[in-house]
C-alpha positions in Angstrom: -22.5 -9.5 -29.7 -18.7 -9.5 -28.0 -17.9 -12.1 -25.4 -18.0 -9.8 -21.8 -14.8 -10.5 -20.0 -15.3 -11.2 -16.3 -13.8 -8.6 -14.3 -11.2 -10.2 -11.6 -8.1 -9.4 -10.1 -5.2 -11.4 -9.8 -4.5 -12.8 -6.4 -2.6 -11.0 -4.1 -3.5 -7.6 -6.3 -6.4 -5.3 -5.0 -8.2 -2.1 -6.1 -8.6 0.4 -3.5 -12.1 2.1 -3.3 -12.2 6.0 -2.4 -12.5 6.0 1.2 -9.4 3.5 1.7 -7.2 5.2 -0.9 -7.9 8.6 0.8 -7.1 7.1 4.4 -3.9 5.7 2.6 -2.7 9.2 1.2 -3.6 10.7 4.4 -0.8 8.3 6.1 1.6 9.2 3.6 1.1 12.9 3.9 1.4 12.6 7.7 4.7 10.6 6.9 6.3 13.2 4.4 5.2 15.9 6.8 7.9 14.1 9.3 10.6 13.2 6.9 10.8 16.9 5.6 11.2 17.7 9.1 14.2 15.7 9.5 15.5 17.0 6.1 14.9 14.1 3.9 14.0 14.6 0.1 11.6 12.7 -2.2 12.8 10.6 -5.2 11.5 8.0 -7.3 12.9 5.4 -9.4 11.4 3.1 -12.4 9.1 0.0 -11.4 11.3 -1.6 -14.1 14.8 -2.6 -13.8 17.4 -4.8 -15.5 17.1 -8.0 -13.9 20.8 -8.2 -13.1 20.5 -5.0 -11.1 17.9 -6.4 -8.7 19.0 -10.2 -8.5 21.7 -11.4 -6.0 21.5 -8.7 -3.1 18.2 -9.8 -1.7 19.2 -13.6 -1.2 17.7 -16.7 -2.4 14.4 -16.6 -1.2 13.7 -13.1 -2.4 15.2 -13.7 -5.9 12.7 -16.7 -6.3 10.0 -13.9 -5.8 10.7 -11.6 -8.3 8.9 -11.0 -11.4 11.1 -11.4 -14.1 10.3 -11.4 -17.7 11.6 -10.4 -21.6 10.2 -7.2 -23.1 9.3 -6.9 -26.5 13.2 -5.8 -27.1 14.2 -9.4 -25.4 15.9 -7.6 -22.7 15.7 -9.2 -19.2 13.8 -7.4 -17.0 12.2 -7.7 -13.8 9.5 -5.4 -11.1 11.1 -4.2 -8.4 11.0 -6.2 -5.2 11.8 -3.3 -2.6 13.0 0.1 -2.8 16.6 -0.2 -1.5 18.1 -2.1 -4.4 16.8 0.6 -6.9 17.9 3.1 -4.6 21.3 1.9 -4.7 21.7 2.2 -8.3 20.4 5.3 -8.4 23.1 6.4 -6.1 26.0 5.1 -8.2 24.2 6.9 -11.3 23.6 10.0 -9.8 26.5 10.3 -7.2 28.0 13.6 -8.6 24.5 15.2 -8.6 23.9 14.8 -5.2 25.3 16.0 -1.7 26.7 13.7 0.8 25.3 12.6 3.5 22.0 12.3 1.0 18.7 11.5 3.2 16.0 10.5 0.7 12.4 9.3 1.3 10.8 7.1 -1.3 7.1 6.2 -1.6 6.0 3.6 -4.2 5.0 0.0 -5.0 7.0 -3.2 -5.1 5.8 -6.4 -6.2 6.9 -9.8 -4.9 5.5 -13.2 -6.1 5.0 -14.5 -2.8 2.4 -16.6 -0.5 -0.4 -13.9 0.4 -1.7 -13.5 4.0 -3.3 -11.0 6.1 -1.6 -7.9 5.4 0.9 -9.0 3.1 0.3 -9.0 -0.7 2.0 -9.4 -4.4 1.6 -5.9 -5.2 2.3 -3.5 -2.1 3.3 -0.1 -1.1 6.7 0.6 0.8 7.6 3.8 2.2 11.3 4.0 2.6 13.9 6.6 4.1 17.5 6.3 4.1 20.9 8.3 4.9 23.5 7.4 2.7 27.3 8.5 2.4 28.2 8.0 6.2 28.8 5.2 8.9 28.0 6.7 12.2 25.9 6.4 15.4 24.4 9.5 14.6 22.9 8.5 11.2 21.6 4.9 13.0 20.1 6.6 15.5 18.2 9.2 13.5 16.6 6.5 11.5 15.5 4.8 14.7 14.2 8.2 15.8 12.3 8.6 12.7 10.6 5.2 12.9 9.5 6.4 16.7 8.1 9.6 15.2 6.3 7.9 12.3 4.7 5.6 14.4 3.6 8.4 16.9 2.5 10.7 14.2 -0.3 7.8 13.2 -1.5 8.1 16.8 0.3 4.7 17.7 0.8 4.6 21.1 1.9 0.9 22.1 4.5 0.0 19.9 8.4 -1.3 20.4 11.5 -1.0 18.2 13.5 -3.9 18.5 17.2 -3.5 17.2 20.7 -5.3 17.0 23.7 -5.4 14.9 24.4 -8.2 12.7 28.2 -7.7 13.1 27.7 -9.5 16.5 26.5 -12.4 14.7 29.5 -12.2 12.8 31.7 -12.4 15.6 29.7 -15.2 17.5 29.9 -17.5 14.5 33.3 -16.6 13.8 34.2 -17.8 17.2 32.4 -21.0 16.9 33.5 -21.7 13.6 30.4 -21.3 11.8 31.3 -18.4 9.7 30.7 -20.1 6.7 27.2 -20.8 7.3 26.4 -17.6 8.4 23.5 -16.7 5.6 21.6 -19.9 6.6 21.8 -19.3 10.1 20.8 -16.0 10.2 17.9 -16.5 8.2 16.9 -19.2 10.5 17.2 -16.9 13.6 15.2 -14.3 11.3 12.3 -16.6 11.6 12.1 -17.2 15.4 9.4 -14.8 16.3 7.1 -16.6 13.6 8.0 -20.2 14.3 9.3 -20.2 17.8 12.3 -21.4 19.7 11.9 -25.1 18.9 11.6 -25.0 15.5 14.5 -22.5 15.2 16.2 -25.1 16.7 15.5 -27.8 13.9 16.6 -25.4 11.3 19.8 -24.6 12.9 20.5 -28.4 12.8 19.6 -28.7 9.5 22.3 -25.8 9.0 24.5 -27.9 10.6 25.2 -26.2 13.8 25.8 -29.2 15.6 26.9 -29.1 19.2 26.4 -25.1 18.8 22.7 -25.2 18.6 22.0 -24.4 22.3 24.7 -21.9 22.6 23.0 -19.8 19.4 19.6 -20.2 21.0 20.9 -18.6 24.3 22.7 -15.7 22.2 19.5 -14.6 20.7 17.8 -14.3 24.1 16.9 -10.8 25.4 17.6 -10.0 28.8 15.2 -7.7 31.0 17.1 -4.5 29.6 19.8 -3.3 27.8 22.7 -3.9 30.0 21.6 -7.5 31.0 21.2 -8.2 27.1 24.5 -6.9 26.4 26.1 -8.7 29.3 25.1 -11.8 28.2 26.2 -11.1 24.6 29.9 -9.8 25.7 30.4 -12.9 28.1 30.1 -15.3 24.7 31.9 -12.9 22.8 33.9 -10.3 24.8 33.2 -6.6 24.9 36.2 -5.0 23.0 34.4 -4.1 19.5 33.3 -1.7 17.4 29.9 -3.1 17.1 29.2 -2.8 21.2 30.5 0.6 21.0 27.8 1.4 18.3 25.2 -0.1 20.2 26.4 2.1 23.7 26.3 5.1 21.6 22.6 4.3 20.4 21.5 3.5 23.6 22.6 6.8 25.1 20.8 8.6 22.7 17.7 6.7 23.2 18.1 6.9 27.1 18.6 10.9 26.9 15.6 11.3 25.0 13.6 9.4 27.3 12.4 6.9 24.8 13.5 3.7 26.8 10.3 2.2 26.8 10.1 2.2 23.0 13.1 0.5 22.1 14.5 -3.0 23.1 17.8 -4.5 22.4 17.0 -7.8 21.0 19.5 -10.2 19.3 16.8 -12.7 17.9 16.5 -9.6 15.2 18.6 -10.3 11.8 16.7 -9.4 8.9 16.4 -11.8 6.4 18.0 -9.8 3.7 21.8 -10.6 2.5 22.5 -6.9 2.3 22.7 -5.8 6.1 26.0 -5.2 7.4 25.6 -3.3 10.7 22.4 -2.5 12.7 19.2 -4.2 12.3 15.5 -3.3 13.5 12.3 -4.4 13.4 9.1 -2.5 14.8 6.1 -4.7 16.5 2.7 -3.2 17.8 2.0 -4.2 21.5 -1.7 -5.0 20.9 -1.2 -7.2 17.7 2.4 -8.5 17.5 1.2 -11.3 15.7 0.7 -9.2 12.5 4.5 -8.8 12.4 6.7 -6.2 11.7 5.3 -2.9 10.5 8.8 -1.2 9.9 12.0 -2.7 9.4 15.3 -2.1 8.0 19.2 -1.5 8.9 22.4 -0.7 7.6 23.7 -1.6 4.5 27.2 -0.3 3.6 28.5 -2.8 0.5 24.7 -2.6 -1.0 26.1 -0.1 -3.6 29.5 -1.9 -4.1 27.8 -3.8 -7.3 27.3 -0.5 -9.2 30.1 1.9 -7.8 33.6 1.5 -6.8 32.8 4.7 -4.3 32.0 3.8 -0.8 28.6 4.5 0.0 27.7 3.6 3.4 23.8 3.7 4.0 21.3 3.1 6.7 17.3 3.0 6.4 14.2 1.8 7.1 10.9 0.7 5.2 7.6 0.9 6.5 4.9 -1.6 4.9 2.0 0.5 4.0 -0.7 -2.2 3.6 0.4 -4.2 6.8 0.5 -1.1 8.9 -3.3 -0.4 7.5 -4.0 -3.4 8.3 -2.8 -2.8 11.9 -4.4 0.2 12.3 -7.8 -1.0 11.2 -7.6 -3.9 14.1 -6.8 -1.2 16.3 -9.6 0.4 15.3 -7.6 3.6 14.4 -8.9 3.6 11.1 -12.4 4.6 11.6 -11.1 7.6 13.7 -9.1 8.9 10.7 -11.8 8.3 7.8 -14.2 10.1 9.4 -12.3 13.6 9.0 -11.4 13.1 5.6 -14.5 13.4 3.3 -15.6 16.9 1.7 -17.4 19.1 4.1 -20.0 20.5 1.9 -22.5 19.7 -1.0 -23.6 22.6 -3.1 -27.1 21.5 -4.1 -28.3 21.7 -7.5 -31.8 23.2 -7.5 -32.2 25.6 -10.7 -30.5 25.0 -14.4 -30.1 28.8 -14.7 -27.9 29.0 -11.4 -25.6 26.5 -13.2 -22.8 29.4 -13.0 -23.4 30.8 -9.8 -23.5 27.5 -7.9 -19.6 27.0 -9.5 -18.7 30.5 -8.3 -20.1 29.7 -4.7 -18.0 26.7 -5.0 -15.0 28.8 -5.7 -15.4 31.1 -3.3 -15.2 28.1 -0.5 -12.2 26.8 -2.6 -10.4 30.1 -2.0 -10.6 29.7 1.6 -9.1 26.2 1.4 -12.5 24.6 2.2 -13.3 21.2 -0.2 -16.6 21.6 -1.3 -18.4 20.4 -4.6 -21.4 21.0 -6.9 -23.8 18.2 -7.4 -23.7 17.8 -11.2 -27.5 17.6 -12.4 -31.0 18.9 -11.3 -32.2 15.9 -9.3 -35.0 15.5 -6.5 -33.2 16.7 -3.2 -33.7 13.4 -1.9 -31.2 11.8 -4.5 -28.8 14.6 -3.6 -29.2 14.1 0.1 -28.4 10.3 -0.4 -25.4 11.0 -2.5 -24.0 13.3 0.4 -24.7 10.0 2.6 -22.9 7.7 0.6 -20.1 10.0 0.3 -20.4 11.1 4.3 -20.8 14.8 3.2 -21.7 16.5 6.6 -23.4 19.9 5.3 -25.2 21.2 2.3 -25.3 24.4 0.7 -28.6 25.4 -0.6 -29.7 28.4 -3.0 -32.3 28.8 -5.2 -33.4 31.9 -7.2 -34.9 33.6 -4.5 -31.8 33.2 -2.0 -29.5 34.0 -5.1 -31.2 37.6 -5.5 -31.2 38.3 -2.1 -27.6 37.3 -1.6 -28.2 34.7 0.8 -27.7 30.8 0.8 -29.0 28.2 3.7 -26.2 25.7 5.5 -28.0 22.5 6.4 -26.4 20.3 8.6 -27.1 16.6 7.4 -26.1 14.9 10.7 -28.4 16.8 13.2 -30.7 18.5 10.2 -30.8 21.6 11.8 -30.9 24.7 9.1 -29.0 27.9 9.1 -31.1 29.9 6.5 -30.5 33.7 5.5 -26.6 33.4 5.6 -24.6 35.9 3.4 -21.8 34.5 1.7 -18.9 35.2 4.5 -21.1 34.0 7.1 -21.8 30.9 5.3 -17.9 30.3 4.7 -17.7 30.7 8.4 -20.8 28.3 9.7 -19.3 25.8 7.3 -15.5 26.2 9.1 -17.3 26.2 12.4 -19.2 23.0 11.7 -16.6 20.7 9.4 -15.3 17.6 11.0 -11.7 18.3 12.3 
């Protein structure tokens, strides 16, 4: 007898049972609908890339998390750790086949060998949306607006999108002579919401910021509104810059669309990845800020430069689906949605001679766009009702030989136990439509 293998999962990896997977896919469908409204088109890329394609753009910490190995042909390859770097390769390779500016969305799994925590895994799904081929305030704002629409479409009411411009950090650090240490300094600042101001000060000291630590900490402190924050910034670096102009243009769009309550100019937002060059942003849920950002991104004007000489400025954002679901579950929005995604109707199997007829009945419902399934074998009614209960199917269709001869069926509401008898097929379809959840 062969030795049985213990069924187990790698740390940081998960299975998804049907109810959760249905919920995940419903989120994806809702977001895809929003993306298509804005003119974004879907793409896909391989999960494996040559290692040299992926390494060197995310930064030292990210490179250490990449799953990298040699395949059977001894090629140096790696699993993608995000969807943005493969997208830069994609744009360089297919540039002549695409109309610019190109607006894409991409939903796919990525892998990072990092420490696991709540809402953070080693295999997870990202939902990205980007505009490539133009560097403008309109493109920057459209990504921010799409972030807002995405959160609203999922029923999230209390959230705030924090945004800033990386170029302003470059101006500050150049002004105080720390430009060469910008990568380490920005990574330290990026951790401020997780570790607090005092710990950031310690990291800045390790970076060699010396007497400039208090000035940097003052710089990253947001004011009560956009204007106050910008006044603090311009007092330190001046107001005559294209970065300031870009922020003003974006803020004007936000204000004119009545969205001020959902956006905050926050100088503590830097994003840890090295490829960001302009506006950056993160989304926090008001009731559970401790879960971290659920939708983040920014402008990356030089990302494709490793793969092509063509100038391909881009801006985009990414939703971490797994972290977002963890947040929705805590906000009790998960149950509200999952209750509406079960199959509404189970056709009970009462007579082997009616096998074909049961499937004909199911087909009639399918043609009307109503999900229905046939129980696959004749069993006691209690067993079939138990099956329906486990799958949260609310309605059952009952039809035996006598009903078939009369051309009628019975619809039973398994929630209220009420039965609707002697219905012809059209009446049964109408009743199921009336009683179905949602």
